[in-house]
KENUTI-610358 format. One record per residue: residue in three letters; x, y, z of N, C-alpha, C, O in turn. Coordinates in steps of 0.02 Angstrom, whole numbers, plus 50000, padded with zeros to 5 digits. Layout:
# residues N
    r    nxx    nyy    nzz   caxx   cayy   cazz    cxx    cyy    czz    oxx    oyy    ozz
  Ala      X      Y      Z      X      Y      Z      X      Y      Z      X      Y      Z
...
END
This chain:
# residues 249
    r    nxx    nyy    nzz   caxx   cayy   cazz    cxx    cyy    czz    oxx    oyy    ozz
  Unk  54368  58571  49135  54318  58532  49115  54336  58459  49130  54376  58452  49084
  Unk  54335  58399  49163  54347  58370  49206  54363  58301  49147  54317  58261  49146
  Unk  54428  58283  49094  54418  58211  49062  54403  58153  49069  54428  58132  49121
  Unk  54380  58121  49047  54335  58042  49062  54395  58018  49020  54427  58035  48971
  Unk  54393  57957  49079  54469  57889  49084  54434  57837  49039  54379  57822  49063
  Unk  54447  57810  48989  54416  57768  48931  54487  57724  48894  54535  57741  48860
  Unk  54461  57657  48925  54526  57600  48902  54529  57616  48831  54583  57640  48813
  Unk  54486  57609  48787  54490  57602  48706  54447  57644  48672  54392  57655  48697
  Unk  54466  57675  48611  54424  57725  48582  54440  57699  48498  54495  57698  48470
  Unk  54383  57681  48475  54379  57666  48400  54349  57728  48355  54289  57738  48348
  Unk  54380  57752  48336  54351  57811  48278  54380  57780  48192  54433  57751  48183
  Unk  54342  57792  48151  54349  57795  48100  54313  57844  48032  54260  57873  48041
  Unk  54347  57848  47972  54324  57898  47927  54310  57949  47943  54253  57969  47953
  Unk  54385  57995  47949  54359  58035  47967  54374  58092  47881  54341  58142  47870
  Unk  54416  58072  47845  54405  58088  47800  54441  58159  47786  54419  58212  47765
  Unk  54492  58143  47802  54550  58216  47828  54554  58235  47741  54552  58193  47695
  Unk  54560  58326  47732  54564  58312  47659  54497  58341  47626  54505  58379  47579
  Unk  54429  58327  47646  54364  58324  47610  54348  58397  47647  54384  58426  47687
  Unk  54280  58417  47620  54246  58478  47644  54209  58454  47693  54204  58494  47740
  Unk  54173  58389  47700  54155  58358  47746  54172  58338  47802  54126  58328  47841
  Unk  54230  58327  47822  54272  58326  47878  54257  58362  47935  54271  58422  47927
  Unk  54232  58348  47996  54203  58389  48052  54288  58390  48099  54267  58390  48157
  Unk  54331  58391  48104  54392  58397  48129  54378  58427  48213  54386  58398  48267
  Unk  54354  58504  48194  54361  58534  48241  54325  58505  48293  54352  58510  48348
  Unk  54256  58468  48290  54223  58443  48331  54249  58359  48349  54218  58332  48395
  Unk  54299  58322  48318  54346  58284  48328  54406  58291  48397  54424  58251  48440
  Unk  54428  58374  48378  54474  58395  48413  54469  58385  48473  54503  58355  48515
  Unk  54393  58432  48476  54342  58443  48553  54362  58382  48585  54395  58374  48636
  Unk  54333  58336  48541  54302  58260  48574  54376  58235  48596  54374  58199  48646
  Unk  54430  58244  48573  54488  58210  48568  54513  58236  48673  54523  58205  48725
  Unk  54512  58300  48652  54538  58317  48716  54496  58325  48774  54519  58350  48825
  Unk  54438  58305  48769  54393  58295  48828  54403  58216  48868  54369  58205  48918
  Unk  54451  58166  48843  54443  58105  48863  54521  58092  48868  54553  58138  48844
  Unk  54556  58042  48893  54588  58020  48917  54599  57932  48909  54576  57896  48953
  Unk  54633  57906  48854  54650  57838  48812  54698  57819  48820  54752  57847  48809
  Unk  54679  57723  48858  54739  57697  48835  54766  57678  48767  54825  57680  48750
  Unk  54703  57657  48722  54726  57648  48665  54669  57666  48603  54609  57654  48606
  Unk  54701  57693  48553  54662  57715  48517  54661  57684  48458  54714  57685  48428
  Unk  54616  57656  48432  54601  57619  48359  54560  57663  48304  54499  57672  48304
  Unk  54605  57686  48261  54605  57728  48194  54593  57678  48141  54642  57651  48116
  Unk  54526  57661  48119  54494  57607  48087  54492  57624  48008  54442  57601  47981
  Unk  54524  57648  47977  54546  57671  47922  54502  57735  47896  54461  57770  47927
  Unk  54525  57739  47831  54495  57796  47793  54493  57886  47813  54457  57932  47793
  Unk  54560  57882  47870  54568  57934  47902  54583  57993  47876  54557  58045  47894
  Unk  54640  57987  47816  54663  58019  47755  54608  57996  47713  54582  57941  47722
  Unk  54589  58038  47665  54544  58046  47616  54588  58061  47537  54578  58112  47504
  Unk  54640  58004  47514  54657  57991  47458  54657  58003  47401  54701  58010  47359
  Unk  54581  58005  47399  54566  57980  47329  54526  58054  47322  54545  58082  47270
  Unk  54487  58086  47352  54458  58163  47342  54504  58183  47389  54468  58207  47434
  Unk  54577  58189  47411  54594  58270  47459  54612  58323  47427  54654  58322  47382
  Unk  54585  58368  47443  54580  58437  47404  54634  58491  47464  54610  58516  47514
  Unk  54693  58497  47448  54753  58554  47480  54693  58607  47538  54691  58609  47599
  Unk  54647  58646  47482  54602  58701  47533  54563  58685  47584  54551  58731  47624
  Unk  54535  58622  47597  54487  58574  47654  54553  58564  47701  54535  58558  47760
  Unk  54608  58561  47695  54667  58536  47756  54678  58588  47787  54732  58615  47779
  Unk  54630  58618  47831  54660  58680  47874  54661  58673  47933  54640  58619  47951
  Unk  54683  58715  47983  54707  58702  48035  54707  58671  48090  54748  58659  48134
  Unk  54620  58653  48074  54603  58589  48121  54607  58530  48116  54601  58490  48163
  Unk  54621  58511  48038  54615  58446  48009  54696  58435  48020  54714  58376  48015
  Unk  54751  58487  48037  54805  58490  48041  54844  58469  48121  54895  58444  48143
  Unk  54763  58508  48150  54791  58503  48244  54754  58437  48253  54764  58416  48310
  Unk  54707  58388  48210  54701  58330  48239  54786  58287  48230  54805  58250  48275
  Unk  54827  58297  48172  54883  58273  48182  54921  58262  48234  54953  58213  48252
  Unk  54912  58324  48259  54958  58323  48324  54934  58316  48377  54961  58274  48413
  Unk  54888  58343  48397  54849  58273  48453  54868  58201  48438  54889  58165  48483
  Unk  54861  58177  48372  54879  58090  48412  54934  58069  48416  54952  58017  48442
  Unk  54986  58137  48372  55048  58129  48392  55091  58129  48487  55135  58102  48520
  Unk  55033  58182  48491  55050  58212  48562  55022  58156  48615  55057  58147  48664
  Unk  54962  58119  48609  54940  58038  48613  54985  58003  48629  54993  57981  48686
  Unk  55029  57990  48569  55075  57945  48556  55156  57944  48602  55193  57900  48623
  Unk  55157  58014  48603  55212  58039  48659  55192  58049  48730  55225  58063  48780
  Unk  55133  58039  48722  55110  58029  48803  55068  57957  48818  55017  57957  48853
  Unk  55090  57906  48792  55079  57837  48789  55025  57812  48786  55001  57766  48819
  Unk  55004  57841  48750  54926  57814  48708  54932  57742  48662  54951  57742  48603
  Unk  54923  57711  48682  54942  57671  48622  54908  57672  48553  54852  57647  48557
  Unk  54924  57693  48495  54878  57703  48446  54902  57663  48378  54959  57654  48357
  Unk  54824  57640  48345  54823  57583  48292  54796  57616  48245  54737  57633  48248
  Unk  54843  57632  48185  54833  57666  48121  54797  57584  48067  54845  57556  48040
  Unk  54753  57559  48055  54725  57515  48015  54696  57537  47960  54643  57568  47966
  Unk  54715  57528  47912  54711  57558  47815  54644  57555  47788  54628  57498  47770
  Unk  54607  57594  47780  54552  57590  47719  54551  57605  47673  54608  57621  47658
  Unk  54515  57614  47630  54509  57616  47550  54529  57690  47521  54556  57706  47468
  Unk  54511  57719  47566  54506  57795  47553  54595  57802  47571  54635  57832  47536
  Unk  54602  57783  47605  54687  57777  47626  54745  57730  47619  54797  57725  47651
  Unk  54714  57687  47555  54755  57629  47520  54820  57636  47523  54862  57603  47554
  Unk  54828  57695  47479  54920  57747  47488  54954  57701  47549  55014  57687  47542
  Unk  54925  57681  47596  54980  57677  47659  55006  57589  47667  55050  57559  47696
  Unk  54940  57570  47615  54936  57489  47618  55009  57454  47583  55023  57395  47593
  Unk  55051  57500  47541  55101  57509  47481  55141  57495  47550  55172  57442  47547
  Unk  55147  57523  47604  55215  57526  47659  55201  57444  47683  55158  57408  47657
  Unk  55238  57428  47726  55247  57366  47769  55225  57394  47828  55224  57455  47838
  Unk  55207  57349  47873  55170  57363  47936  55236  57401  47988  55293  57380  47999
  Unk  55213  57443  48004  55247  57476  48069  55250  57466  48132  55192  57464  48153
  Unk  55290  57458  48176  55291  57451  48229  55324  57476  48291  55368  57455  48328
  Unk  55292  57518  48290  55336  57580  48347  55312  57566  48419  55262  57531  48424
  Unk  55342  57588  48476  55316  57574  48535  55265  57598  48532  55246  57561  48487
  Unk  55214  57638  48542  55144  57657  48554  55111  57664  48475  55053  57683  48473
  Unk  55146  57649  48409  55089  57673  48367  55142  57594  48297  55197  57576  48277
  Unk  55077  57581  48294  55063  57516  48233  55018  57519  48189  54958  57526  48198
  Unk  55061  57510  48115  55015  57533  48059  55013  57462  48037  55060  57423  48034
  Unk  54940  57451  48018  54922  57376  47989  54872  57392  47968  54841  57444  47978
  Unk  54858  57344  47933  54782  57341  47885  54717  57297  47939  54657  57307  47929
  Unk  54737  57260  47982  54703  57233  48018  54726  57209  48089  54783  57190  48104
  Unk  54674  57214  48127  54695  57208  48201  54659  57145  48246  54600  57134  48235
  Unk  54691  57108  48292  54648  57035  48321  54688  57056  48373  54749  57062  48373
  Unk  54622  57075  48449  54651  57082  48507  54621  57045  48544  54572  57015  48524
  Unk  54649  57038  48620  54601  56976  48676  54582  57034  48730  54625  57065  48760
  Unk  54524  57041  48736  54498  57074  48784  54441  57061  48843  54381  57055  48831
  Unk  54472  57057  48911  54427  57010  48946  54409  56956  48929  54349  56943  48935
  Unk  54468  56892  48895  54450  56858  48868  54401  56851  48814  54362  56804  48814
  Unk  54401  56904  48761  54365  56890  48721  54408  56916  48663  54455  56955  48668
  Unk  54377  56878  48589  54428  56887  48542  54395  56958  48485  54336  56969  48472
  Unk  54434  56982  48470  54417  57052  48425  54448  57032  48389  54488  56986  48392
  Unk  54426  57083  48324  54438  57087  48254  54416  57138  48229  54359  57151  48210
  Unk  54473  57176  48229  54476  57258  48197  54488  57258  48118  54522  57212  48095
  Unk  54468  57295  48087  54488  57300  48012  54446  57342  47982  54392  57328  48009
  Unk  54434  57394  47936  54405  57425  47894  54342  57407  47862  54289  57439  47861
  Unk  54353  57368  47845  54264  57335  47785  54280  57341  47719  54252  57296  47687
  Unk  54304  57367  47695  54318  57372  47609  54337  57320  47607  54278  57306  47615
  Unk  54359  57279  47604  54387  57204  47586  54329  57189  47575  54321  57189  47514
  Unk  54266  57172  47612  54200  57160  47593  54136  57197  47538  54076  57187  47529
  Unk  54190  57245  47510  54135  57283  47470  54154  57274  47412  54206  57305  47399
  Unk  54129  57238  47363  54161  57234  47291  54160  57281  47225  54182  57270  47169
  Unk  54124  57343  47254  54127  57393  47201  54170  57440  47226  54165  57494  47195
  Unk  54209  57441  47269  54298  57471  47262  54357  57440  47251  54413  57464  47259
  Unk  54339  57364  47226  54374  57327  47225  54418  57348  47156  54380  57380  47119
  Unk  54481  57341  47128  54495  57352  47052  54498  57416  47040  54484  57458  47082
  Unk  54517  57429  46981  54550  57487  46950  54474  57533  46949  54467  57590  46969
  Unk  54426  57490  46920  54376  57521  46902  54325  57538  46955  54287  57586  46951
  Unk  54327  57490  47008  54306  57498  47066  54347  57584  47117  54315  57634  47135
  Unk  54406  57576  47123  54446  57633  47135  54435  57704  47107  54443  57759  47133
  Unk  54410  57683  47038  54372  57760  46998  54327  57762  47009  54318  57822  46999
  Unk  54267  57736  47030  54207  57736  47042  54199  57765  47116  54152  57797  47138
  Unk  54249  57749  47142  54256  57764  47219  54257  57840  47220  54218  57874  47253
  Unk  54306  57862  47181  54327  57931  47201  54267  57973  47166  54227  58005  47200
  Unk  54264  57972  47085  54174  57990  47091  54131  57994  47147  54116  58050  47169
  Unk  54108  57934  47177  54060  57943  47219  54082  57982  47292  54047  58000  47339
  Unk  54156  57986  47280  54189  58027  47332  54172  58102  47349  54163  58136  47401
  Unk  54169  58113  47271  54156  58204  47241  54094  58203  47246  54069  58246  47282
  Unk  54052  58160  47215  53985  58177  47234  53951  58204  47317  53920  58251  47343
  Unk  53986  58125  47338  53972  58125  47427  53993  58188  47447  53943  58211  47475
  Unk  54040  58233  47450  54082  58291  47477  54024  58339  47427  54023  58397  47446
  Unk  53987  58327  47383  53959  58396  47377  53887  58368  47405  53874  58410  47449
  Unk  53845  58332  47404  53806  58323  47430  53811  58332  47522  53760  58353  47548
  Unk  53854  58321  47555  53872  58364  47631  53871  58448  47609  53825  58481  47632
  Unk  53909  58474  47577  53909  58534  47557  53841  58570  47537  53824  58628  47550
  Unk  53808  58523  47500  53738  58562  47481  53681  58549  47561  53640  58584  47590
  Unk  53704  58488  47569  53673  58478  47661  53666  58539  47709  53623  58564  47746
  Unk  53747  58555  47684  53759  58608  47763  53719  58678  47749  53687  58711  47791
  Unk  53728  58692  47681  53685  58757  47651  53617  58767  47680  53587  58818  47696
  Unk  53596  58691  47682  53532  58695  47692  53496  58706  47739  53447  58742  47748
  Unk  53536  58659  47781  53522  58642  47873  53559  58732  47896  53575  58750  47952
  Unk  53563  58761  47849  53585  58847  47901  53543  58887  47880  53547  58940  47910
  Unk  53475  58885  47813  53424  58900  47796  53401  58877  47844  53399  58917  47892
  Unk  53367  58790  47861  53312  58778  47902  53326  58808  47956  53272  58820  47984
  Unk  53378  58832  47994  53407  58842  48071  53369  58936  48051  53318  58949  48083
  Unk  53387  58973  48018  53343  59062  48018  53279  59043  48002  53241  59089  48017
  Unk  53236  58973  47966  53174  58981  47991  53146  58935  48036  53090  58911  48029
  Unk  53184  58922  48083  53177  58887  48145  53160  58813  48144  53122  58782  48181
  Unk  53192  58795  48102  53154  58701  48067  53210  58672  48096  53256  58713  48107
  Unk  53225  58593  48117  53264  58558  48126  53305  58514  48088  53284  58462  48063
  Unk  53394  58545  48079  53419  58504  48025  53412  58441  48008  53380  58399  48040
  Unk  53441  58432  47958  53444  58350  47930  53483  58315  47896  53524  58346  47862
  Unk  53484  58265  47893  53552  58232  47849  53517  58226  47789  53466  58191  47790
  Unk  53534  58254  47736  53520  58233  47642  53531  58155  47655  53488  58112  47652
  Unk  53603  58148  47670  53622  58086  47626  53585  58026  47674  53557  57979  47646
  Unk  53586  58030  47717  53557  57983  47776  53481  57980  47734  53470  57921  47720
  Unk  53453  58003  47721  53395  58017  47708  53391  57976  47637  53352  57928  47633
  Unk  53420  57990  47599  53454  57920  47546  53465  57884  47544  53447  57851  47496
  Unk  53501  57861  47589  53498  57803  47603  53465  57754  47657  53479  57696  47670
  Unk  53402  57812  47691  53360  57742  47708  53299  57755  47655  53245  57729  47668
  Unk  53305  57789  47604  53244  57795  47564  53256  57746  47484  53216  57732  47440
  Unk  53333  57727  47492  53361  57689  47412  53394  57605  47429  53447  57577  47445
  Unk  53324  57593  47414  53338  57506  47418  53397  57464  47439  53417  57434  47488
  Unk  53420  57480  47365  53491  57465  47347  53552  57476  47422  53595  57437  47442
  Unk  53533  57543  47447  53591  57573  47494  53565  57529  47565  53605  57507  47607
  Unk  53507  57523  47570  53484  57472  47636  53520  57399  47624  53559  57367  47660
  Unk  53493  57385  47562  53518  57315  47555  53594  57317  47558  53614  57261  47571
  Unk  53634  57353  47551  53694  57342  47560  53746  57355  47612  53806  57339  47611
  Unk  53703  57396  47675  53733  57383  47727  53715  57334  47777  53742  57320  47830
  Unk  53631  57298  47730  53631  57233  47788  53680  57202  47750  53725  57179  47785
  Unk  53687  57190  47675  53725  57129  47646  53791  57143  47686  53815  57091  47709
  Unk  53825  57200  47701  53916  57214  47736  53898  57179  47808  53932  57133  47831
  Unk  53850  57202  47836  53850  57201  47906  53863  57112  47904  53910  57081  47930
  Unk  53815  57089  47871  53814  56999  47891  53863  56971  47849  53884  56917  47870
  Unk  53890  56990  47793  53953  56946  47796  54013  56956  47824  54061  56918  47829
  Unk  54002  57048  47857  54081  57045  47916  54046  56988  47961  54063  56932  47941
  Unk  54004  56986  48013  53983  56936  48054  54014  56859  48030  54059  56822  48047
  Unk  53966  56860  47985  53978  56784  47959  54055  56758  47946  54068  56703  47970
  Unk  54096  56784  47917  54163  56797  47935  54193  56792  47987  54244  56758  47996
  Unk  54160  56832  48034  54190  56824  48079  54168  56749  48148  54204  56730  48194
  Unk  54119  56733  48136  54078  56677  48179  54137  56637  48136  54189  56637  48170
  Unk  54146  56598  48066  54196  56571  48037  54258  56551  48042  54285  56499  48022
  Unk  54289  56623  48088  54364  56620  48135  54364  56599  48203  54410  56569  48230
  Unk  54313  56616  48228  54301  56604  48287  54306  56675  48357  54310  56671  48419
  Unk  54302  56744  48298  54291  56795  48344  54219  56800  48368  54163  56785  48345
  Unk  54249  56832  48438  54173  56862  48497  54128  56938  48447  54069  56955  48440
  Unk  54200  56965  48421  54175  57024  48383  54207  57049  48352  54265  57060  48370
  Unk  54173  57080  48266  54210  57107  48216  54184  57183  48232  54129  57203  48250
  Unk  54256  57225  48215  54240  57289  48214  54248  57322  48157  54298  57318  48122
  Unk  54199  57355  48144  54215  57395  48064  54207  57451  48064  54182  57480  48112
  Unk  54224  57479  48015  54178  57566  47985  54184  57567  47910  54177  57514  47880
  Unk  54200  57637  47869  54173  57600  47802  54100  57624  47780  54088  57681  47761
  Unk  54068  57589  47785  53999  57610  47775  53939  57683  47816  53882  57701  47804
  Unk  53999  57708  47874  53952  57773  47907  53901  57747  47939  53858  57790  47936
  Unk  53877  57695  47972  53839  57678  48008  53844  57645  48074  53861  57587  48086
  Unk  53821  57706  48128  53868  57678  48181  53831  57625  48214  53770  57633  48219
  Unk  53862  57563  48240  53783  57501  48273  53852  57461  48318  53914  57457  48314
  Unk  53805  57440  48352  53809  57388  48397  53757  57343  48395  53705  57369  48415
  Unk  53749  57275  48375  53706  57237  48357  53740  57130  48385  53798  57109  48380
  Unk  53706  57107  48400  53727  57030  48402  53706  57014  48357  53650  57037  48347
  Unk  53743  56950  48285  53724  56916  48246  53728  56853  48269  53781  56833  48293
  Unk  53681  56820  48266  53673  56722  48247  53673  56690  48171  53658  56720  48119
  Unk  53691  56629  48177  53658  56609  48134  53680  56530  48154  53704  56526  48211
  Unk  53674  56459  48112  53691  56396  48131  53748  56386  48156  53768  56336  48186
  Unk  53776  56435  48142  53868  56428  48167  53894  56447  48233  53935  56422  48270
  Unk  53862  56492  48237  53860  56534  48314  53839  56605  48316  53785  56621  48292
  Unk  53888  56658  48349  53857  56701  48365  53923  56756  48363  53981  56735  48366
  Unk  53904  56843  48357  53957  56879  48346  53952  56961  48370  53918  56991  48329
  Unk  53965  56985  48401  53944  57056  48422  53967  57107  48360  54023  57132  48360
  Unk  53938  57114  48327  53949  57166  48265  53952  57252  48284  53898  57281  48296
  Unk  53985  57273  48285  54027  57347  48297  54045  57384  48242  54078  57365  48193
  Unk  54022  57440  48254  54054  57507  48177  54069  57571  48214  54038  57586  48265
  Unk  54103  57599  48195  54133  57668  48226  54076  57714  48193  54053  57758  48230
  Unk  54055  57709  48138  54043  57775  48114  54068  57820  48064  54097  57803  48012
  Unk  54052  57884  48083  54125  57905  48046  54116  57985  48092  54089  57993  48147
  Unk  54154  58040  48042  54162  58088  48077  54167  58148  48011  54215  58181  47993
  Unk  54112  58145  47989  54074  58185  47937  54029  58194  47924  54011  58246  47895
  Unk  53971  58120  47948  53900  58150  47977  53882  58118  48046  53845  58149  48084
  Unk  53907  58055  48063  53869  58045  48122  53916  58088  48169  53886  58112  48218
  Unk  53990  58103  48163  54017  58116  48208  54012  58075  48277  53992  58098  48330
  Unk  54040  57999  48262  54038  57942  48288  54073  57903  48332  54037  57854  48320
  Unk  54121  57876  48381  54136  57838  48386  54149  57755  48440  54139  57762  48500
  Unk  54160  57720  48427  54151  57666  48498  54203  57674  48557  54264  57677  48549
  Unk  54163  57679  48628  54223  57694  48662  54209  57624  48703  54157  57594  48689
  Unk  54249  57598  48751  54252  57527  48781  54295  57574  48858  54344  57610  48858
  Unk  54246  57549  48920  54291  57585  48990  54293  57521  49037  54286  57510  49098
  Unk  54306  57489  48989  54353  57435  49019  54287  57378  49040  54305  57319  49041
  Unk  54223  57390  49054  54169  57367  49057  54138  57334  49015  54143  57275  48999
  Unk  54092  57393  48987  54050  57375  48913  54097  57438  48875  54143  57474  48896
  Unk  54052  57433  48794  54057  57486  48745  53988  57514  48746  53936  57488  48766
  Unk  53999  57574  48720  53945  57615  48688  53930  57635  48663  53891  57660  48704
  Unk  53905  57676  48583  53928  57739  48550  53913  57788  48559  53856  57803  48574
  Unk  53950  57821  48555  53973  57894  48576  53950  57923  48498  53960  57896  48444
  Unk  53906  58003  48519  53919  58034  48462  53900  58095  48499  53862  58101  48546
  Unk  53952  58159  48451  53948  58194  48487  53889  58235  48482  53862  58251  48535
  Unk  53861  58258  48421  53792  58292  48440  53745  58275  48500  53711  58325  48513
  Unk  53731  58227  48537  53722  58214  48596  53754  58242  48665  53734  58250  48723
  Unk  53800  58249  48637  53837  58275  48712  53798  58374  48716  53813  58411  48763
END
């Protein structure tokens, strides 16, 4: 199979160390592309609900693939999120092909991009209580993913289409819908205030590319989604951006 050549790929919310992590599919994806720049936009490791029993050979292989990319001159940026915030205790790391930081600003085709995970705009994960609730929520989320897979195995046996239980909950709970909308709005308004043409987040597991406008200006909001439910990334071929979904291929 011939590999696709891409300028930039953005991946977030892999959640290594959890049951829900689709490391095997992610590895297949990464092996199918050549990338000049890879941006890991937070929650790559899940330091809150990490379970050694879930950190299998596929998850370890993902780390090997990233290290091989760095060796082969792919520029890799690791931007921390709330689930891997233990890495924020370390200073910025800036090596030849690897940079670890909390945010990233790039100029691409004369337009400015602001990359960061996005948890800074989520007050529910701030402070000790927020971190505790995130851990509880993480355990619950992982159980929902586990239950969902069991249900989909049964549905497959009776020739029914699989479905996403967590997406169903998100789409039908008004507070969840409002949270996603508010998150996107706050991120975009801050980007416009700072003069960025693009703002790129993860965190909410909702892959999206939209234009946002207010009375001060406009920006393009992009979210890379996740590798738990959506199995998605953002791809830039040098001309335009698109959302990649593994299940679509």
